[in-house]
N, C-alpha and C positions, 0 to 999 in steps of 0.2 A: 388752109386748114383751120377749122375752128380752134381758138386759143386753148379752150379747155380740153378738147380732144388731143391736141398736140402735146399738152402737158401730161395727159394720161399715158400717151404712147411713150413719151420720154421716161416717165417714171417706171413703166413696165420694162422698158429696155434696160434701165439701170438695175432693176431688181434681177433680171435674168442674167445680166453680165456679172453681177456680184455673186449670184449663185454659182455660176460657172467658175469664178475665181475661188470661191470658198469650198467647193466640192472637193473632198479628199478621195484618195483611191478607194477607201472603204465605202463612202457614200456612192461612188460611181459603180460599185459592184452590183447595185440593184438592177442595172441595165444589162448585166451579163446573161447570155442565153445558155440554158442548160437543157438538154434533151430529157423530156419526161419529168421535168421539175421546174419549179418557180422560186426565185429568190424573193421572199416576201418582205424582207427588211435587212438593212445593213447600216450599222452605226458604230462609231468609235466609242469605246468604253474607257474612260480615264483610269489611270493607275489608282488602286486602292478605293475604287468607287463601289458604293452599295449597288447590288446585293452580293457581288462576287468577291470584292476586296482582293483582286489579283494585283501583285506588286509591280505590274507593268501595264501600260495601255495596250489595248488590243482592238482589232476590228472584229465585230460580232456579226456574222452573217447567218440569217435564218432561212431555211429552205423547206419547201413542201414538195415531196416526191410522189408521183402517181404512175408507177410502172404498169398498173392495171386500173381498170375503171372502178374497182372496189378498194383501191389503195389510197391511204392518206397518211403518208410517212413524214414525220417531222424530224429535222436534223439541224444541227448548228455547226458552223465552222468558226473557230476563233483563231485569229492571226496576229501574232505580236507586232505592234506598230514599229518597234525597233528591237534590235538584239535577237532577231530570228536566228536559230541555230542551223537553219537549212534543212530541218527534218520535220516529219509529220508523225504524230502519235495519236491514233484513234483509241478511244476508251470504251470498254464494254459496259454491260448492264448487270443488274442483279435480279434474282427471282424471275418474275414474269415481265420485266422491263416496264414499258408504259410511261417512262419519264426519262429525261436526259440526265446524264451523269455529270452534273455541273461541278461538283467538288473535284472529281478526277480531271476534268477539263482545266479547272483553275490551276491544279498542280502541274499539269503539262505546260501550260502557258508560262507559269512562273519559272520553268526551266528553259524557256526559249523555244519550245515546240509550237508549231501550228497543230491544232487538235480538232477533233470532231466527235460527236456523239449523236445517237438517234433514239427515238422512243420505240423503234421497230414497228411503228404503224398503228399504235393504239394508245389510249390514255388509261392509266390505272394499273396497279400491280395485280392483275387478274387475267385469266384466259376467257372471261365471259365474252369478249369481242369475237372469239372464234366460232361461236354458235351460228351456224349457217353462213359463215364467211371463210371459205377455204382459202381464197386468195390472201386474206389478211393473216391467216395462219401461216401461209408460206412466207409472207413478208416477215413475220416474227421469227420464223425458223432460220431463214438465211438471206432472203432477197433484200431486205432493208439494209443489211450490213454491207452488201456489195454495192447497192445503189448509193449509199452514203459515201463509201470509199471513193467511187468514181467521181461523184460530184465534188467531194472535198478536194481531191487532187486537182480538179479543173479550177476550182476557186483559188487554191494556193498558187497555181501557175499564173492565173490572171492577175492576182494581187501583187505577187513579187516579181513577175516577169520571167520566172524560171520554175521548173518543177522541184519538188522536194528531192534531196539527195537520197534519202532513205525513208521508208514508210514502216512504222511499227504499230502493232496492236498490243494493248495492255488491258487485261480483264481477269476477273476472278469469279468463280461460281458460274452463273449464267454467262458472264463475260469470258470465262475460261472455255466454256463450250463454244461460244461464238468464235473465239480465236481459232480453235481447232477446226471448226466448220469452215472458216475462211481458208485455212491451209489446205483442206481437202477439196473444197468446191471451187475456190478461186485462188489457185496457187500463186498467181502473179500479183495479187493485190498488195501483199506485204513482204518485206525483206526479213522481218523478225517478229515473232509472236510470243507474248508472255501469256501463259494459260495457267492460272492458279485454281486449284480445287475444282477442276472442270466438271460441270454437271453432265457427264457423258451418259450414253444409253438412257436417255431422258425418261422414256416410258418405264423401263425396268426400274429406274431409280424411284419414281413415284409409286410404282406398284409395290416395291419392297418397303417403302415408308408406310403405305397403307396396311400391308400385311403385318408389319411389325406392330403397328398400333392396335390392330385387331387382336393380335396374339397377346399383347400386354393387358388387354381387357377381356380375355377369354372367360374369366370366372370372377366371382365376387372378391376373391382375395389375391388375384394375380397382379393387380396394378401396384407398382412401386411408387409410393409418395415421394416427392422431391426431398423431404427431410432425411431420407435414407441414403441419398446419393453420396454425401460426404463419407459415410462409413464404407460404402462399396469402393469409392475412389481410394481411400486410405489403404484398404486391404489390397487393392490391385497394385498400387505403387509400392507397398511394402513387399509384395511378392516379386516384383519385376524391376524395381529401381536399380539394383546393383548388377543386373545382367551384363551391363557394359563395364563393370569393374569400378563404378563410381556411384556413391550415394549422394545424389543431388536433387531428389524430389521429382525427377523426370524419368519416363520410360523411353530410353533412347531408340529402341527398336521393338515395337509392340509385337511384331511377328514372331519374336523369340520368347514372348511371354506366355506362360502356361498357367494362367490364373483361373481357378474355379471358385465362383462366388459361394459355393457351398460352405467354404471355411467360415463364413459369418452367418450361417443358418441359425435361427433362434433355437436355443437349447431348452427354453421354457416359455415364458410369456413373450409376446410380440413387443418390439420396441424400436426406437429410431436407429439403433446400432446393429440391428440384425435383420435377416430376411426370413420370411415364412417359406416353407417348401415350395409353394406356388410362385413366390417372388424369386426364389433361386432359379427356377426354370425360366422366368421372364428375363432375368439378368443374363442367363446363358443364351437366350434368344437374341438379346441386344448385341452380344459379342459375335453372333453370326454375321452381323452387318457392320458394326463399328469395332474399334480397337480398344484394348485396355488403356485407360488414361482419359477417356472421353466422358466418364460417368457424371461429372458435375453438370453437364449440359444435356443429359438424356431427355429432359422435358421437351426438347425440340421435336423428338420423334415419338416419345412414349408418354406424352402428356394426356390430358383428358380427351383431346381430339387430335387427329392427324394435322399436319401442316396444311393450311389452305391451298398452298401451291401444289400439294400432292393430290388434293381432291379435285381441283379445277380441271385438269386434263380429262378426267373421267366424266365429269359433268358435261363439259362443253365440247369435247372432241370425240370421246369414245362412245358415250351413251346419248349425247345430244339432249340432255335432260337436266335443266337447272335444279330440279327437285331430287336428283339422284341421291340416295342415302348411302353414305360410305360404309355403314354397318353391314350392307349386303355384299361388300367386296369379297370376291373369291379369286385367289391368285391363279389357280390352275386354269380357269376359264376366262378371266378378265384380262390377264396380261396378253395372251394371244390376240384377243379382241382389240386391245390398245395398240399393239404393233400393226395390226391390219388397218386401223383407223388412221394412224400416223403416216404410214406408207413412206417412211424414210425422210420426212420433213425435219423432225427434231432428232430422230434416231439415226442420224447419218454419222457413223463413227468409223469410216473406212480408214484402216491403218496405212494404206498405200499413199504416202506423201512424196513419192518420187518427183513429181512435177514441182512441188514446192522446194524440195531440196536441190533440184537440178539448177535452179537459178540462184542458188546460194542462200535460200531461206533457212532461218534458225528458229527452232521451237524450244523455248524455255518453259518447262513445266515445274510447278511446285504444289505441295499439298501438306497440310498440317496432319500429323499422325493422330491428334486428338480431335479431329473434325467430327462434330456430333450430327452433321447434316448429310454430308456426301462421303460415302465410304472411301477412305484413303486408298484402299487396294484397287479402286477403279482406275486411278491414275497410274498405279504400278502396272496394272494389266494392259492399259492402252500403250504405255511406254514400251513394254516388252513386245507387244504386238507390232508396233512400228519398227522396232529393231529387227524383229523376225522378218518383216516384209522388206526392209531396206538393207539389211545386213549390219553386222556388228560395226562396220566402218563408219556408220552414221552416228554412233555414240560420240558425243563431244564435238564432232564436226558439224552435225546438223540438228541433233536433238539431245536434250539433257533433262533429267528430273532431279529435283531437290526436295527431300522430305524433312519436315520441321518437327522435331520432338516436342510434345507438350503444347502444340499450337492448335487452336480450334479452327473454325471455318473462315478461311482467308486471313484472319488475325485473331488476337486475343488468346487467352489460355495462360498456362503457367510457364510455358517456354518462351524464349526470345522469338518475337514474331515480326519484327520490322527489319527490312533489308531493302537495298536499292536494286530492285529487279531491272529497272530501266538502265541504270548504269552498267549492270552486269551484261545485259543484252548488247548494249553499245560496244562494250569491250570485246565481246564475242565477235560481233560483226567486224570490228577493226582488226582483230588478231587471228580470227579463223578458228579458235578453239574455245569451247565453253570454259568458264572459270573453274579451276580446280577446287576452289572453296569460296564461299560467300559469307561474309560476316553478318550475323543477325544481332539485334539488340532488343532488350525488353525482359520480360519474365513476370512472375507472380508479384503482386503488390507488397507482400510481406517479406520479400527477399531483396537483396541488392540488385541493382540493374546489371544484367548479365550481357556479355557479348559472347557469342558462340559461333563457330563456323557451321554451315550446312554444306554437305558434301554431295558430289554426284552419286546418285543411287546406283548400286547398293552400298556404297561406302558409307561410313558413319564416323562422327567425331569421337575421338578417343583421347582421354586425358594423358598428358605426358608424364604425370606423376610429380610435377614440381610447379609451384606458384598457385595463384588463386584459381579456383574452379569457375570464377565468374569472368575470366578474361579469355578471349578467343585465341590469343597467341600461345596459350598453354595447351592447346588441343591440336591434333593432327588428324587428317582424314585417312581411314584405314579400310581396306577392302574386306 
């Protein structure tokens, strides 16, 4: 053999052997076979490395899934390199998805979970992708969630040599809808699901958002400028704060509040502390959808224009016209048309969760009473519908709902908004009964940090009458 050729062969052999020695289980994942999907990249991310800054090293696996010829679904699976707790936690999306939920994935890995997220098959927080692409719309509605779950479980088993002991879903808003969709359509995918402020009855939700905005702008003086929101909020809180027997700046149960914004109707000249007669009617219209306590964030639905995420479904799914003008929206005719166009893709809210409950599945729902985007009563209605379908015995055993006073959409607001939903779900799975109370932390910036219990609906937290009103231990849950 030529000396130079022999040297080249020897060098190549050495490189290949070194690569074989150096390859980690993460790098070797690139060769794993997945039906209808391709692992495009697998790399080990060191602890605290840019751009995720997760406090433990993990294997990052990137996947492209193509269940149909028109599908292009991206997903990632992150696997702790050490300290895996033996469980899998998938995380949901917000709004129209189109991006992976990296912050939520980082939080899951920090707690020792293997985790995954998907862009649901498109890029960008818009439904423009759905124009002329029914299969992509189905991917967004439910198929991408299931495909990601199946692939993630396969990657977890291949990497660790054993399957995850439990699989959990954790999502709010769109992610809450996704979780409930999983329970209804694919009951064996998850053992426990956290569904916060779920965007249920999707087309009805967007239609009501549009109708409310059209109503708010029905005349030249009907629009309520944001500088008036604090006055409405103060009046609502003043009327209903003490319904629960405690003056704390929060409306504990808005369903018991009988506030009429006419009490701040202007007696003479218009001003920031009063409402014109037309604005009084607008405020009454807002309370048809949202609850007292939500006023500071009314601009989300009653601003100069509707939410883009409410306009998009009608542009790209219902009317198939990117130039569709939301000013032409008519609830009576356009909502039936929207339901027909959707055909159960997003609007799949079957309350029959028997198959999910039969294998021990747990559904933990939560919603902020002051949510300015998704009506809190939608979660209450679905919860009650599930109980009606499954029977009262499912309460606490298989499903539970927790309502958060003073809390906005998923988080924020004047009420304590932070709580360990994952820990609560794990305790439920371990002990078989939903928590009788969960401690929340937070509150308005101009008040002390509060801890308060949230209770299984319809119970509410009631002050014991002794000790600080900012401490959870001084409250009990009362039916």
